[in-house]
C-alpha positions in Angstrom: -3.7 20.0 -5.9 -0.4 21.7 -6.8 2.7 20.0 -8.2 4.4 21.0 -4.9 1.9 18.8 -3.1 2.8 15.9 -5.3 6.5 16.5 -4.6 5.7 16.5 -0.9 4.0 13.1 -1.2 6.8 11.7 -3.2 9.4 13.0 -0.8 7.6 11.2 2.1 7.6 7.9 0.2 11.3 8.3 -0.8 12.4 9.3 2.7 10.9 6.2 4.3 11.8 3.8 1.5 15.5 5.0 1.7 15.7 3.7 5.3 13.1 1.0 5.5 15.7 -1.7 5.0 17.4 -0.9 8.3 14.9 -1.6 11.0 15.1 -3.2 14.5 12.1 -4.5 16.4 11.8 -3.7 20.1 8.1 -3.2 20.7 5.9 -6.2 21.6 6.7 -9.1 19.2 8.5 -7.5 16.3 6.2 -4.5 15.9 7.8 -1.1 15.5 6.2 1.8 17.4 8.7 4.5 16.4 6.6 6.5 13.9 7.0 9.9 15.5 9.7 11.8 17.4 7.0 13.8 19.1 5.3 10.7 20.4 8.7 9.2 21.5 9.2 11.7 24.3 5.8 10.8 25.7 6.2 7.0 25.5 3.5 7.4 22.9 0.9 8.4 25.5 -2.2 9.9 23.8 -0.9 9.0 20.3 -4.4 8.2 19.0 -5.6 11.6 20.3 -2.9 13.7 18.6 -0.2 13.3 21.2 2.3 12.2 18.6 1.8 15.3 16.4 1.2 14.7 12.7 2.6 11.2 13.1 -0.5 10.4 15.2 -2.2 9.5 11.9 -0.3 6.2 12.0 -2.5 5.1 14.9 -5.6 7.1 14.1 -6.1 8.8 10.7 -8.9 11.0 12.1 -6.2 13.1 13.9 -5.4 14.6 10.4 -8.1 17.1 11.1 -6.1 18.5 14.0 -3.6 19.9 11.4 -4.5 22.9 9.4 -3.3 23.5 5.9 -0.5 21.5 4.3 2.1 19.9 6.5 4.7 17.2 6.5 6.6 15.5 9.3 9.7 13.3 9.0 11.5 11.4 11.8 14.5 9.2 12.1 14.9 7.0 15.2 18.2 5.4 16.3 17.8 2.2 18.3 20.7 0.9 20.4 19.7 -2.5 21.8 21.5 -4.9 24.1 20.4 -8.6 24.4 22.8 -11.1 25.9 21.8 -14.7 26.0 23.6 -16.7 28.7 23.3 -20.5 28.6 22.4 -22.2 31.9 21.8 -25.8 30.9 20.7 -28.5 28.4 22.8 -30.5 26.1 24.2 -27.3 24.5 24.6 -25.4 27.8 28.4 -25.7 28.0 28.9 -23.7 24.8 29.3 -19.9 24.8 26.5 -17.4 24.9 25.9 -14.5 22.5 25.0 -10.8 22.4 22.5 -10.6 19.5 21.4 -6.9 19.5 22.0 -4.8 16.3 21.9 -1.0 16.2 19.5 0.3 13.6 17.5 3.2 12.2 13.7 3.5 11.9 12.1 6.1 9.6 8.7 7.6 9.6 6.9 10.3 7.6 3.4 11.7 7.4 1.9 14.4 5.0 -1.4 16.0 5.6 -3.3 18.3 3.2 -6.5 20.2 4.1 -8.7 20.3 1.0 -11.4 22.5 2.6 -12.9 23.2 6.0 -14.2 19.7 6.4 -12.0 17.4 4.3 -8.3 16.2 4.7 -6.2 13.8 2.7 -2.9 12.3 4.0 -0.2 9.8 3.5 1.8 7.9 6.1 4.9 5.9 5.1 6.9 3.8 7.6 8.0 0.4 8.8 5.5 -1.0 11.3 7.2 -4.4 11.6 10.9 -5.3 11.7 13.4 -7.6 13.3 17.2 -7.7 13.2 19.3 -10.0 15.5 22.6 -11.6 14.8 25.1 -13.7 16.7 28.6 -14.8 16.0 29.2 -18.5 14.9 30.2 -21.1 17.4 27.7 -20.3 20.1 25.3 -22.5 22.1 22.2 -21.7 20.1 23.6 -21.6 16.5 21.5 -24.6 15.4 18.4 -22.6 16.3 19.4 -19.0 15.3 22.3 -17.3 13.6 20.7 -14.3 12.0 17.1 -13.1 11.9 15.8 -10.3 9.7 12.2 -9.1 9.0 11.6 -5.9 7.2 8.5 -3.9 6.2 7.5 -0.9 4.2 4.0 0.3 4.7 2.3 3.0 2.5 -1.0 4.2 3.9 -3.1 6.9 2.0 -5.9 8.3 4.2 -8.9 10.5 4.0 -10.4 12.3 7.0 -13.7 14.2 7.4 -14.6 16.7 10.1 -18.3 16.2 10.7 -18.4 19.0 13.3 -16.1 20.7 15.7 -16.7 17.8 18.0 -16.3 14.7 15.8 -14.0 13.7 13.0 -13.8 10.3 11.2 -11.3 8.8 8.8 -10.3 5.7 6.8 -7.2 4.6 4.9 -5.7 1.7 2.9 -2.5 -0.2 3.9 -0.1 -1.5 1.3 2.8 -3.3 3.0 5.8 -5.1 1.6 7.1 -7.6 4.0 10.3 -9.6 3.7 12.0 -12.2 6.0 15.4 -13.9 6.2 16.4 -16.5 8.8 19.6 -18.5 9.0 20.7 -21.3 11.3 23.6 -23.7 11.5 23.2 -27.4 10.6 25.8 -28.5 13.2 26.5 -27.4 16.8 30.0 -26.5 18.1 31.4 -25.8 14.7 33.2 -22.4 14.0 32.2 -22.4 10.3 29.1 -24.5 10.1 27.0 -25.4 7.1 23.9 -23.3 7.1 20.2 -23.3 6.3 18.8 -20.0 4.9 15.1 -19.3 4.7 14.1 -16.1 2.9 11.2 -14.6 1.0 9.0 -11.5 0.5 5.7 -10.2 -0.9 3.0 -7.5 -0.6 0.0 -7.6 1.6 -3.0 -5.2 2.1 -5.2 -4.0 4.9 -7.0 -0.9 6.1 -7.0 1.7 8.9 -9.9 3.7 10.4 -10.4 6.1 13.3 -12.5 8.7 15.1 -11.7 11.7 17.3 -14.1 13.2 19.8 -13.7 16.6 21.4 -16.5 16.9 24.0 -15.1 20.1 25.5 -12.4 22.7 24.9 -9.0 21.2 25.6 -10.2 17.6 25.6 -9.6 15.1 22.8 -10.4 11.4 22.7 -9.2 9.2 19.8 -9.8 5.7 18.8 -7.8 4.1 15.9 -7.7 0.7 14.3 -5.1 -0.9 12.0 -6.3 -4.1 10.4 -4.6 -7.5 10.2 -2.4 -8.0 7.1 -2.0 -11.3 5.4 1.4 -11.8 3.6 1.9 -14.7 1.2 5.7 -15.0 1.5 7.4 -16.5 -1.5 11.1 -17.3 -1.6 13.8 -19.9 -1.2 15.1 -22.4 1.4 18.8 -23.0 0.8 21.0 -25.6 2.4 24.8 -25.7 1.9 25.2 -29.5 2.3 23.0 -32.5 1.8 20.8 -33.3 4.8 20.0 -36.8 3.5 20.5 -38.8 0.3 17.0 -37.7 -0.8 17.6 -34.0 -0.1 20.7 -32.7 -1.8 22.3 -29.3 -1.2 20.7 -26.5 -3.2 18.0 -23.9 -3.2 14.4 -24.9 -2.9 11.4 -22.7 -3.9 9.0 -22.3 -0.9 6.0 -20.3 0.2 4.1 -19.6 3.4 1.2 -17.4 4.3 1.6 -15.4 7.6 -0.8 -13.1 9.4 0.4 -9.9 10.9 -1.6 -8.6 13.9 -4.3 -5.9 14.0 -4.1 -3.1 16.6 -6.7 -1.0 18.4 -5.4 2.2 20.1 -7.3 4.5 22.4 -5.9 7.9 23.4 -6.7 10.9 25.6 -5.3 14.4 25.6 -6.4 16.9 28.2 -5.2 20.5 28.4 -5.1 21.5 32.1 -4.1 25.2 31.5 -1.9 27.2 29.2 1.2 25.4 30.4 0.2 21.8 31.2 -1.3 19.0 29.1 -1.7 15.4 30.3 -2.0 12.4 28.0 -2.8 8.7 28.3 -3.0 5.8 25.9 -3.8 2.1 25.6 -2.9 -0.2 22.7 -4.1 -3.7 22.1 -2.4 -6.0 19.5 -3.9 -9.1 18.2 -0.7 -11.2 18.1 -2.6 -14.5 18.7 -3.0 -14.7 14.9 0.8 -15.1 14.7 0.8 -18.9 15.3 2.1 -21.8 13.2 2.4 -21.2 9.4 3.2 -24.3 7.2 5.9 -24.0 4.6 5.3 -25.7 1.3 7.4 -26.2 -1.8 6.4 -24.3 -4.9 7.6 -27.1 -7.2 5.2 -29.9 -7.6 6.5 -33.2 -6.1 9.6 -31.5 -4.6 10.8 -32.6 -1.1 11.0 -29.5 1.1 14.0 -29.1 3.4 13.1 -28.4 7.1 11.6 -26.5 8.8 8.2 -27.7 7.8 6.6 -24.6 9.5 7.2 -21.2 11.0 6.2 -21.8 14.6 5.7 -18.8 16.9 2.4 -19.3 19.0 2.2 -15.7 20.3 -0.5 -14.4 22.5 -2.2 -11.0 22.3 -0.3 -8.1 23.7 -1.0 -4.6 25.2 0.7 -1.4 25.9 -0.4 1.3 28.4 1.2 4.7 28.7 0.8 8.1 30.5 2.6 11.4 29.9 2.6 15.1 30.2 3.7 18.2 28.3 4.9 21.5 29.9 5.0 24.6 27.8 8.2 26.3 29.0 7.7 29.4 26.8 6.2 30.2 23.5 8.8 28.3 21.6 9.8 25.4 23.9 7.7 22.5 25.2 9.0 19.7 27.4 7.7 16.2 27.5 7.9 13.0 29.6 6.1 9.7 29.6 6.1 6.2 31.2 4.7 3.0 29.8 4.3 -0.7 30.6 4.3 -3.3 27.7 2.8 -6.8 28.0 4.7 -8.9 25.5 3.0 -11.3 23.2 5.8 -13.8 23.8 5.3 -16.0 26.9 8.0 -17.9 28.8 6.7 -21.2 27.3 7.3 -20.2 23.6 10.2 -17.7 23.9 12.9 -18.6 21.3 16.4 -17.3 20.5 15.6 -15.2 17.5 13.5 -12.7 19.5 13.7 -13.3 23.3 11.1 -10.6 24.0 9.5 -10.0 27.5 7.3 -7.5 29.4 9.0 -4.1 29.5 8.9 -0.7 31.1 9.4 2.5 29.1 10.8 5.8 30.5 10.9 8.7 28.0 11.7 12.4 27.8 11.5 14.8 24.9 11.0 18.4 23.7 9.5 20.4 20.9 11.1 23.6 19.7 9.5 26.1 17.3 12.1 27.2 14.9 9.8 29.4 12.9 6.1 29.7 12.2 6.5 27.0 9.6 9.1 24.7 11.1 9.3 22.8 14.4 11.9 20.4 15.7 11.0 17.4 17.9 13.5 15.2 19.9 12.8 12.2 22.1 14.7 9.7 24.2 13.5 6.4 25.7 15.1 3.8 27.9 13.5 0.4 27.9 14.2 -2.4 30.4 12.8 -5.8 31.2 10.1 -5.8 33.8 11.0 -9.4 35.0 13.4 -12.2 34.4 13.6 -13.6 30.8 14.2 -17.4 30.6 14.5 -19.3 27.4 13.8 -23.1 27.3 14.5 -25.0 24.1 13.1 -28.3 25.4 10.1 -30.3 24.3 8.9 -30.4 27.9 8.4 -26.6 28.0 8.5 -25.1 24.5 5.9 -26.6 22.1 7.8 -25.1 19.1 10.7 -27.5 19.8 9.0 -30.9 20.3 11.3 -32.6 17.7 14.6 -30.9 18.7 17.4 -33.4 19.4 19.5 -30.9 21.3 18.3 -28.8 24.2 19.3 -25.5 25.7 18.1 -23.3 28.6 19.3 -19.8 29.0 18.7 -16.4 30.7 18.5 -13.2 28.7 19.7 -9.8 29.9 18.4 -6.9 27.8 17.8 -3.2 27.5 17.2 -0.7 24.7 18.1 3.0 24.3 16.2 5.0 21.7 17.0 8.5 20.3 14.5 10.1 17.9 14.7 13.3 15.9 11.8 14.8 13.8 11.2 17.8 11.7 7.8 19.2 10.8 7.2 21.8 8.1 4.1 23.7 7.0 4.1 24.5 3.3 1.3 27.0 3.2 1.0 30.2 5.1 -0.4 29.7 8.6 -3.4 31.7 9.7 -4.7 32.5 13.1 -6.6 29.6 14.7 -10.3 29.9 15.2 -11.5 29.0 18.7 -14.1 26.2 18.4 -17.4 26.7 20.1 -18.7 23.8 22.2 
């Protein structure tokens, strides 16, 4: 492979690494679906069947074989969330509420290189998990949450093989750095409270695999799988004042092993005629592995400050979408999509760091061919809650707070606006496509 190819790979890594620190979760749990501007305009319908362009390799690496030659795609997505927590009762219910949403950027990049008529290699770099919420001090829930940050950078090299014009298969390896930082107040109703800070990071590893099937001209079915990733988080738990005579203020070394969910994605892309293409998708996420993770001290015999565990108790989630593309002319294609997302966070375990709920997605987008080598993608999505979003910090309802001395019930109003822009470039000289025989 040429030195230019190596530069393309390095640029993909550098582009995503540059922005990976500023991510904001808004998919189910704290997963980030924004890996492709092309897919954004379709609500990611048919992403596992090539509906998200070159970025489809994030969901299904076998879609690499849909892309001739040597190509790269880069996207940047701006997320503008709104999440207002309004207290309704409990011992802390008389204190003010808070708006915890933070604007953020999400990067994504994919490079694909066709080695020969049957073999492709590729690289996807992005941020599949992230969380960023922040409230002002002196609010009702400050002893449970002040700031919450979770960041990830995932590097996935892939190899795809085209068995025939009908079937392609692929595998890849995930290397993911994951970091987390959570802060909370040690006193309620105080404008400048002493705080507890929990933070750590490490690398974890997994795999990805996929297959595409083209049973007839204009039809593509894709199935992709991304494995669970185990992360042994090592860091510190810091308290600014002594919690008890046996636990002085200071920084304590801690560790915990968490499991991030696997996902299975199924996609369909069907060309109706020269102008219309319809797409559909279904994504299952194994969030039930994200349960209770004990926190232990790294120093022998040390007394760890609370919390004794990271307690989430999520359930499995799913995401179903449908969309369509309309080819306006030879250079412009319009897109639209709708989706419904079943959140892994139930009413019984919803907390203040991420008050997620079932959501409806509505998206529009477009693709414009700038030249035979360069195309531009744009997408816009509005997400709104599908039902009411209560929070109950009481031992009678929420098992994660059985030892909480203070209680709080609240209602959450939320929405998200997303704008995504992507550029795709082909480095080699395009040739006329060969029509497959079925």
